[in-house]
KOLROLUM-410083 format. One record per residue: chain; y, z negated, x of N, C-alpha, C in turn. Coordinates in steps of 0.02 Angstrom, whole numbers, always signed. Each point is the difference from the previous one (the first is absolute). Example, Ala and Ser with C-alpha at 12.3 -4.5 7.8 and 13.67 -1.06 7.14 Angstrom:
2
   chain       nY       nZ       nX      caY      caZ      caX       cY       cZ       cX
       A     -284     -390     +660      +59       +0      -45      +60       +0      +45
       A      +53      +36      -18      +59       -3      +42      +55      -37      -39
//
This chain:
237
   chain       nY       nZ       nX      caY      caZ      caX       cY       cZ       cX
       A      -60       +0      +42      +60       +0      -42      +62       +0      +43
       A       +0      -44      +52      +58       -4      +45      +10      +67      +37
       A      -56      +31      +20       +5      +64      +36      +30      +53      -46
       A      -19       -1      -64      +27      +49      -48      +75       -9       -9
       A      +20      -63       -6      +72      -14       -9      +39      +21      +62
       A      -29      -13      +60      +33      +18      +62       +7      +76       +6
       A      -54      +36      -20       +1      +72       +3      +52      +28      -48
       A       +4      -29      -60      +49      +22      -49      +71      -11      +27
       A      +12      -57      +31      +67      -14      +29      +17      +50      +54
       A      -49      +19      +40      +11      +49      +53      +20      +68      -29
       A      -35      +19      -54      +15      +65      -32      +71       +0      -26
       A      +21      -53      -35      +68       -5      -27      +51       +3      +56
       A      -13      -38      +54      +46       -2      +57       +6      +69      +32
       A      -57      +34       +6       +1      +66      +31      +38      +50      -43
       A      -11       -5      -66      +35      +46      -46      +75      -10       +3
       A      +21      -64       +2      +71      -15       +4      +29      +24      +65
       A      -37      -13      +55      +24      +22      +66       +5      +75       +2
       A      -50      +35      -27       -1      +73       +1      +60      +28      -38
       A      +15      -32      -56      +57      +24      -40      +64       -5      +39
       A       +8      -56      +36      +61      -10      +39       +3      +50      +58
       A      -58       +9      +33       -1      +43      +58      +10      +73      -20
       A      -32      +22      -55       +3      +70      -19      +68      +19      -28
       A      +30      -45      -39      +61      +18      -35      +62      -29      +31
       A       -8      -51      +42      +58      -34      +28      +34      -45      -51
       A      -34      -14      -55      +29      -41      -54      -31      -69       -1
       A      +41      -50      -13      -26      -66      -13      -15       -6      -74
       A      -40      -50      -19      -15      -11      -70      +64      -14      -40
       A      +45      -37      +31      +63      -17      -34      +40      +64      -14
       A       -1      +47      +46      +37      +63      -10      -32      +41      -56
       A      -66       -1       -3      -34      +37      -54      +20      -29      -68
       A       -2      -66       -5      +19      -32      -64      +73      +13      -16
       A      +43       -5      +50      +72      +12      -11      +11      +72      -23
       A      -35      +47      +32       +6      +70      -18      -24      +14      -71
       A      -57      -30      -18      -27      +10      -67      +45      -31      -53
       A      +27      -59      +14      +46      -31      -48      +62      +43      -10
       A      +26      +27      +56      +58      +43       -5      -16      +63      -40
       A      -58      +29      +14      -20      +61      -37       -5      -14      -75
       A      -30      -56      -17       -7      -17      -71      +68      -13      -33
       A      +44      -33      +37      +67      -13      -28      +38      +65      -10
       A       -3      +44      +50      +34      +65       -5      -29      +40      -58
       A      -67       +2       -3      -33      +40      -52      +12      -26      -70
       A       -4      -66       -9      +10      -27      -67      +73       +2      -21
       A      +46      -12      +47      +71       +5      -17      +17      +70      -23
       A      -24      +50      +37      +13      +69      -16      -30      +18      -68
       A      -61      -23      -12      -34      +14      -63      +37      -29      -60
       A      +17      -64       +5      +34      -34      -56      +67      +34      -15
       A      +36      +18      +52      +65      +34      -11      -11      +67      -36
       A      -51      +37      +20      -12      +66      -30      -22       -5      -73
       A      -49      -43      -13      -27       -1      -68      +45      -37      -49
       A      +42      -46      +25      +44      -37      -45      +67      +35      -11
       A      +11      +54      +36      +61      +40      -11       -5      +35      -67
       A      +56      +19      -28       +0      +36      -64      -43      +63       +6
       A      -48       +7      -45      -48      +56       -1      -48       -1      +59
       A       -7      -58      +33      -47       -6      +56      -72      +15      -20
       A      -19      -22      -59      -66      +17      -28       +3      +66      -38
       A      +50       +6      -42       +3      +57      -46       +2      +68      +35
       A      +36       +5      +55       +7      +64      +35      -54      +12      +52
       A      -47      -46       +6      -55       +7      +49      -64      +18      -38
       A      -22      +61       +7      -58      +24      -38      -64      -39      +14
       A       -4      -30      +60      -61      -37      +19       -4      -67      -36
       A      +56      -35       -8       -3      -67      -29      +33       -5      -69
       A      +25      +55      -25      +31       +0      -67      -50      -27      -52
       A      +24      -46      -42      -43      -31      -50       +4      +39      -66
       A      -58      +22      -23       -3      +36      -64      -25      -48      -54
       A      -13      +24      -59      -22      -43      -54      -72      -23      +11
       A      -19      -56      -29      -69      -25       +7      -51      +50      -27
       A      -61       -1      +25      -52      +47      -24      -10       -2      -75
       A       +7      -60      -31      -11       -4      -72      +53      +39      -39
       A      +56      +18      +35      +52      +39      -34      -12      +75       +6
       A      -54      +20      +33      -15      +72       +7       -4      +34      -68
       A      -26      -37      -48       -6      +29      -68      +68      +15      -30
       A      +51      -39      +20      +68      +14      -24      +25      +66      +30
       A      -10       +7      +66      +22      +61      +35      -33      +62      -30
       A      -65       -7      -13      -38      +57      -26      +24      +20      -71
       A      +29      -47      -36      +21      +14      -69      +75      -10       -9
       A      +38       +8      +55      +71      -17       -2      +39      +44      -48
       A      -23      +59      -14      +37      +45      -45       +1      -26      -72
       A      -46      -47      -15       +0      -29      -67      +52      -56       -9
       A      +27      -23      +57      +48      -55       -2      +71      +28       +4
       A      +41      -11      -51      +69      +26       +2      +38      -27      +61
       A      +27      +45      +41      +36      -20      +60      -45      -32      +52
       A      -65      +11       -6      -49      -34      +42       +7      +13      +75
       A      +12      +64      +19       +3      +14      +72      +57      -35      +34
       A      +58       -3      -33      +57      -36      +29      -15      -75       +4
       A      -35      -26      -49      -20      -70       +2      -45      -14      +59
       A      -48      +44      +12      -45       -7      +58      +41       +1      +65
       A      +45      +49       +6      +41       +5      +61      +40      -64      +11
       A      +28      -27      -53      +40      -61       +6      -42      -60      +21
       A      -61       -5      -28      -44      -55      +18      -19       +4      +74
       A      -20      +59      +23      -21       +8      +70      +58      -16      +47
       A      +59      +23      -17      +59      -16      +41      +11      -75       +2
       A       -5      -33      -57      +16      -71       -3      -52      -44      +35
       A      -64      +17       -4      -50      -42      +33       +5       +7      +76
       A      +21      +58      +24      +11       +8      +72      +61      -38      +23
       A      +52       -2      -40      +58      -41      +16      -19      -74       +3
       A      -44      -21      -45      -23      -69       +0      -40      -16      +64
       A      -41      +46      +22      -39      -10      +62      +47       -5      +60
       A      +52      +42       +1      +49       -2      +54      +36      -67       +2
       A      +14      -26      -58      +34      -65       -5      -46      -56      +25
       A      -64       +2      -19      -47      -52      +20      -16       +1      +74
       A       +1      +59      +31      -19       +8      +70      +45      -41      +47
       A      +60      -15      -21      +46      -39      +42      -27      -69      +16
       A      -47      -24      -42      -27      -67       +9      -54       -3      +54
       A      -20      +56      +28      -56       +2      +47      +17      -27      +69
       A      +62       +7      +22      +18      -15      +70      -19      -70      +22
       A      +20      -54      -34      -17      -67      +25      -75      -13       +3
       A      -39      +30      -44      -72       -9       +1      -30      +36      +61
       A      +24      +60      +14      -21      +36      +60      +17      -40      +63
       A      +60      -27       +2      +23      -38      +59      -45      -59      +14
       A      -20      -37      -51      -45      -57      +10      -66      +21      +32
       A      -29      +54      -26      -64      +24      +27       +8      +25      +72
       A      +55      +33      +14      +13      +25      +68       +7      -58      +49
       A      +37      -51      -20      +10      -57      +44      -64      -39      +15
       A      -49       +6      -44      -64      -35       +9      -52      +41      +38
       A      +19      +59      +24      -47      +42      +37      -22      -34      +65
       A      -65       -3      +12      -28      -33      +59      -15      +51      +55
       A      -19      -26      +58      -20      +43      +56      -61      +43      -20
       A      -48      -32      -33      -60      +37      -23      +20      +55      -49
       A      +44      -17      -47      +24      +51      -48      +32      +58      +38
       A      +43      -18      +48      +36      +51      +38      -45      +48      +36
       A      -51      -27      +35      -46      +42      +37      -41      +44      -47
       A      -20      -28      -56      -39      +39      -49      +42      +57      -29
       A      +64      -14      -13      +44      +51      -27      +14      +55      +51
       A      +15      -20      +61      +17      +49      +52      -58      +48      +12
       A      -60      -27       +0      -59      +41      +15      -36      +25      -62
       A      +31      -11      -58      -32      +17      -63      +18      +69      -25
       A      -14      +12      -63      +14      +64      -32      +75      +11       -7
       A      +19      +61      -18      +72      +17       -5      +37      -41      -53
       A      -38      -31      -46      +33      -42      -51      -20      -73       +7
       A      -22      -21      +60      -24      -68      +10      +54      -52      -15
       A      +62      +14      +20      +54      -48      -14      +13       -4      -75
       A       -2      +56      -34       +9       +2      -72      -54      -40      -35
       A      -62       +8      +22      -56      -37      -30       +7      -75      +12
       A      +26      -19      +60      +13      -71      +13      +51      -26      -51
       A      +53      +37      -10      +51      -20      -49      -29       -4      -70
       A      -38      +50      -18      -28       +2      -68      -45      -60      -12
       A      -42      -16      +49      -45      -58       -6      +39      -65       -8
       A      +55       -5      +36      +36      -64       +3      +59       -5      -48
       A      +17      +55      -34      +59       -3      -45      -14      +24      -71
       A      -56      +33      -12       -8      +33      -65       +3      -51      -58
       A      -36      -55       +7       -1      -49      -55      +69      -30      -14
       A      +35      -27      +51      +67      -25      -15      +48      +54      -22
       A       -6      +60      +28      +43      +56      -21      -12      +17      -73
       A      -64       +0      -20      -15      +18      -69      +31      -50      -49
       A       -3      -65      +19      +30      -51      -43      +75       +9       -6
       A      +34       +9      +57      +72       +9       -1      +19      +66      -33
       A      -37      +52      +17      +13      +67      -28       -7       -1      -76
       A      -53      -32      -23      -12       +0      -73      +55      -37      -37
       A      +21      -58      +28      +54      -37      -32      +65      +41       +0
       A      +14      +30      +58      +61      +40       +6       -6      +63      -44
       A      -59      +29       -1      -11      +61      -40      +11      -14      -74
       A      -24      -58      -22       +9      -19      -70      +74       -3      -18
       A      +39      -29      +45      +73       -4      -10      +30      +70       +2
       A      -20      +39      +50      +28      +67       +9      -17      +46      -58
       A      -62       -4      -25      -21      +43      -55      +37      -17      -65
       A      +25      -61       -4      +37      -21      -59      +76       +5       +9
       A      +20      +20      +59      +72       +3      +15      +30      +66      -23
       A      +58       -1      -33      +32      +63      -19      +13      +44      +60
       A      -20      +64       -5       +7      +45      +57      +47      +58      -14
       A       -6      +30      -58      +41      +59      -16      +60      -18      -44
       A      -11      -43      -47      +54      -19      -46      -16      -70      -26
       A      +48      -31      -28       -9      -69      -24      -60       -4      -47
       A      -46      -46      +17      -58      -11      -42      -57      +47      +11
       A       +6      +48      +46      -53      +49      +12      -34      -15      +67
       A      -61      -23       -4      -39      -17      +60      -62      +43       +5
       A      -35       -5      +56      -62      +38       +7      -50      -20      -53
       A       -5      -65      -13      -49      -23      -50      +19      +24      -70
       A      +64       -3      -16      +19      +21      -67       -9      +75       -9
       A      +13      +38      +54       -9      +73       -3      -74      +17       -9
       A      -43      -34      +38      -71      +13       -5      -27      -21      -68
       A      +24      -58      -25      -22      -23      -66      +21      +50      -54
       A      +61      +26       +6      +23      +50      -49      -45      +62       +1
       A      -18      +21      +62      -43      +59       +7      -69      -14      -31
       A      -29      -58      +18      -66      -17      -25       +1       -9      -76
       A      +51      -34      -25       +5      -10      -73       +5      +67      -37
       A      +40      +45      +28       +8      +66      -31      -66      +37       -1
       A      -37       -5      +55      -65      +34       +3      -50      -33      -47
       A       -1      -67       +0      -49      -35      -41       +8      +13      -75
       A      +60      +21      -19      +12      +17      -71      -39      +63      -20
       A       -4      +47      +48      -33      +63      -17      -72       +3      +26
       A      -21      -51      +41      -68       +1      +29      -55       +6      -53
       A       +4      -38      -55      -54       +7      -51       -1      +70      -32
       A      +59      +30       -6       +5      +65      -32      -34      +54      +42
       A       +6       -6      +67      -30      +51      +44      -67      -24      +30
       A      -26      -53      -30      -66      -27      +20       -4      -19      +74
       A      +52      -35      +25       +1      -25      +68       +6      -76       -1
       A      -24      -34      +52       +5      -74       +2      +73      -21      +13
       A      +17      -60      -24      +66      -27      +14       +2      -25      +71
       A      +61      -12      +27      +10      -17      +70      +33      -69       +5
       A      -22      -39      +49      +30      -66      +14      +66       +9      +36
       A      +49      -42      -15      +67      +12      +29      +15      -45      +61
       A      -50      -37      +27      +14      -43      +58       +6      +42      +64
       A      +50      -15      +40      +13      +38      +61       -4      -40      +64
       A      +10      -66       -4      +14      -40      +60      -54       +4      +52
       A      -64      -12      -18      -54       +1      +50       -7      +68      +32
       A       +5      +53      -40       -8      +68      +27      +55      +16      +50
       A      +62      -12      -19      +56      +18      +45       +0      -45      +62
       A      -20      -63       -7       -5      -44      +58      -49      +27      +51
       A      -60      +19      -24      -51      +28      +45      +22      +64      +33
       A      +29      +45      -38      +23      +63      +28      +59      -10      +48
       A      +43      -47      -16      +56      -14      +45      -23      -26      +68
       A      -51      -43       -1      -27      -27      +63      -38      +54      +38
       A      -37      +42      -35      -35      +56      +33      +50      +44      +38
       A      +56      +15      -33      +50      +42      +32      +33      -34      +60
       A      +11      -65       -7      +30      -39      +55      -44       +2      +62
       A      -64      -13       -8      -45       -1      +58      -13      +70      +27
       A       +2      +51      -43       -6      +69      +25      +57      +16      +47
       A      +59      -22      -16      +58      +14      +43       +0      -43      +63
       A      -26      -61       -4       -8      -41      +61      -48      +35      +48
       A      -55      +27      -27      -48      +36      +42      +31      +61      +33
       A      +43      +35      -36      +35      +58      +28      +45      -21      +58
       A      +35      -56       -8      +44      -25      +53      -41      -21      +61
       A      -57      -32      -12      -43      -21      +56      -25      +61      +38
       A      -21      +51      -35      -25      +60      +33      +53      +33      +43
       A      +63       +0      -24      +54      +29      +39       +9      -37      +66
       A       -2      -67       -3       +9      -40      +61      -58      +11      +48
       A      -59       +7      -27      -59      +10      +43       +1      +69      +33
       A      +22      +51      -37       -8      +69      +24      +64      +32      +27
       A      +58      -24      -21      +62      +33      +19      +43      -45      +45
       A       +5      +16      +65      +40      -41      +45      +72      -10      -23
       A      +27      +48      -37      +70       -6      -23       +8      -54      -53
       A      -55      -19      -32       +2      -52      -51       -2      -70      +30
       A      -11       -5      +65       -3      -65      +34      +71      -18      +23
       A      +34      -38      -42      +72       -8       +8      +21      -59      +43
       A      -49      -37      +27      +17      -55      +46      -42       +5      +62
       A      +20      -35      +53      -37       +1      +63      -72      -25       -8
       A       -8      -54      -39      -67      -29       -8      -45      +47      -39
       A      +27      +36      -48      -40      +50      -36      -22      +56      +47
       A      +46      +23      +41      -17      +54      +47      -53      -24      +50
       A       +6      -61      +24      -47      -25      +49      -70       -9      -30
       A       -4      -31      -58      -65      -13      -30      -34      +63      -25
       A      +37      +42      -37      -33      +57      -31       -8      +60      +46
       A      +34       -2      +57      -12      +54      +49      -71       -2      +26
       A      -32      -60       -4      -70       -5      +24      -47      +41      -44
       A      +21      +15      -61      -42      +40      -45       +7      +75      +12
       A      +51      +19      +41      +11      +71      +14      -46      +27      +53
       A      -32      -45      +36      -42      +22      +57      -67      +26      -24
//
């Protein structure tokens, strides 16, 4: 047992020594570089997605109606003014996601500050989205709670005119459809939006964090500080 433990310690020591010798980096520099990369990437992401039309104008993360509303889209010609109602709902739920995304920064910062040496080495030598996966593992649950609370407020907040919110727009659309659903032999639709938009908002947020991470890993011009250049240049070899 003692021999096994000694051998394991030797392997760890050799791996650490090899990392320092091959890259010229200390463990502290790796962690500092990864923390900087995560801060740069998350700051950039939050600014982009929380800007006006940050979700709406991005085809990759734009939030559309829930799957259960597909039946509405398929029969929209039966709903008076239906297409404009759909357009207004989609616009408003994306505005709500943009509003909620502003709450992500402090949660990201906490996870970044807790990054360990082991985390740093795993991220540096991991897949192109290893840092994003670290963040997702350590922030998704608290983000979902904050996002959902904020989303509920945002979905109920007037966006286009006094008294007109994403929820009220969607409810109007669903109510209008549900009136004619029995006539055209289609099922009625539930009007709850919060869980769906929360999930899609978080999916879009992490998709953009992964994009920022990939840029830092692959594009030297995206490494905007000395520590980023030093740490991530080891991946260029």
